[in-house]
N, C-alpha and C positions, 0 to 999 in steps of 0.2 A: 850200837851196832856198828861195825865198821863200815866205811865208803863204798870196800869193795863187794861186801855182802849186800849192801842198799843198791847198789848198781847193777848186780844180776837178779837182786828181787825183781826192779823195776823192767827190767829186760826179759825176764821171765814173762811178766804180766804181759808186754808187746806183742811177743810171738805168739802167746796163747789168745788174746784178740784178735791178731791179725787173720790165723788160723780161722779161728771161729766165724768171721766173718767171709771168707772165701766157702766154706761148707755150707754154713746157714743161705748165702746168697746162691750157690750152685741147686743145691737140692733142700732148700728148709720149706719148698712148697709139692714139689714131687714125693719126697722119700716118706713122711709121714702118711700120706694116702695109701701107702704100698701095702699091701695084706698076703699076696704071694711072692714066692720067688720071682714070678716071671714079671710081676709090678716092680718089684725092687731092679731086674734087670732091665726093663725098661725106664724107670727112673734115673739109673745111675748111666746108662746109655746113651747119653743126649749129650749134644754140641758143646754145652758147656764143661763137659769132661774134659775136653781138650784142655780147654783154658785152666781148669782146675790142676789137670797133670803139671802144665808148664808151670804154675804157680806153684806146686808143692815141691819142684824140683830146685827151683830158685830159689825159694823161703829156706829149703835148707841147706843150699851155699851161703846165701846172705848169714843164716844165724851162726852157723858154723864159723864163717869168716869172720864175722863180728867179734864174736866170742874169744877167737884166737887171736884177733888183732889186740883185742882189748887186754888181754891177757898179755900179749908180748909188751906191750906198752907199758903196764902196770910193772912188770919186770925190767924196766930200763931205769934206773934210780936217779942217772942222771938227764934226764929225758926236760925238754923246757916245760915249766907249768901250762903254759897257753896251748901244748899238745894235749894234753891229760882234759884239760877244759874245754877244747873243741870238740873232742872223742864224744863228750856225754849229747851236747845237741845234735851231733851229726848222728849218732844212732837213733835219739828220738825223731829226727823228722825223716831218716830211711825206715823206720818202721809206722810212721806215720802214713807213707805216701804209699807203703806196701797195704796199709789197713785200705785204704783207699781204690788200692787195684785189686784185692778179694773182695770188692761191694761190686765189681764190672766185669764178673767172671762171665755172664751172661752172654757177653758181646765179645766178639774177638779184637773190633777195631778199638773200642776203648779201653778194653783190657790191655792190648798189646802198646797203645798210647802208653797207659798208666805205668807199665811195665819199663818201657823205656824211660820214663821219668825216675823210677827207680834208679837206673844205672845211670842217668843223668846225673843225678845226686850225689850217687856211690863216688860217682868221678869229680864232682866239685870237693867233697870230703875227703877224699885223699890226694888229689892234688896239690891241696895248701900244705900240711907237715911234709908231702913228698918233695917239695919243690924249698919250702923256707925253712924247716928244721936241719938245724946244726949238730945234734945230738942222739937223733933216732939210726938205729942200729942200723948199720948197713944191708945186713938180711933181710930187715923188715920194710928196708926202702925198695930195696927189691920187688919183693913181694907185691908192695902197693903200686909199683909201675906196671907188675903184669895186670893188676886188677885192673887199674887207669887202659890198659891196653883191651884186654875184654871188654869193659864197658865200652869202648870206642866202637869195636867190631858188633857186639851186642846190638848198639842205637842204630849204627848204620844199616843192618842187615833187618832190623825191624822195620825202618823205615822204607827201606825198597820192598819188604813184603807188601807192607799195609798200601802204599803206591801203585804196586801190580798186580794186586788181587783184587778182584771184585767179589766173587761168592763167599761168604761167611764159612762153608766147611773147608775151601782151600785155603783158607786165612787161618782158621783154626789149625789143621793138620800142620800146615808150614811154621807156624808159629811154633807149636808145641817141638815139631824139629829142630828149631832154631835152639831154642832153649834148652833142649836137652844135649843138643853139640855143644853149648856153650857152657852147659855143667860139666860134663865130658871133659872138656880142655882146661876148665879151670883146674878139676881135681886133678888130673895129669901134670900142667905145669906147676901148681903148687901143693903137690904130693908131700915134698918134705915140711911146708910150712902147716899142712891139715893134719898129719898123722904121724909125726915125731911129735917128742916133747921136748920143751926147750931144755937147755943143759941145766939151767938153774933148778928145773924141777926133778930131773932124773940125777941130780947128786944131790937135791935135799932130804928132805925127809920128812 
């Protein structure tokens, strides 16, 4: 089995486990006891749903971003080997923190602290190759720098939100808005990276 296939299988397993953790924690107790549509509505329309929404939209960003970054790195034949090796534990640690974040969706403060930790690790993960790699593709390096900027803005925004909001409802809503805005900004700034295939793929076969 090729190394790329093994990494894809591990990646898919981590994502599935992370998603399951957030949904089980958010709705594992309330949803199984729902017998009518009204009970389903009450089981879903709860405070943790704001955290679940913020989690899902952020997870989509990071899953696709990590996949495309891995794809771009794999298509750089002259890239230093240490960058390839660094990419594997970087992904593993990222989704381990994501898993812990999924387990904390019931309360806004621990959830957004964990989500901030996701962005801190993402920053540390990308800053190493962005600074020290001489063979990294220029456009890929620019994407990494935009990721780093978004990470810093997100962490600062979440710290301010946590420090300035007392009520759980306010923190849940404001946090969900912050993560939605950051996801929209990410997809817009990196739209070429996300939505256009690399040249090697479009001319390959």
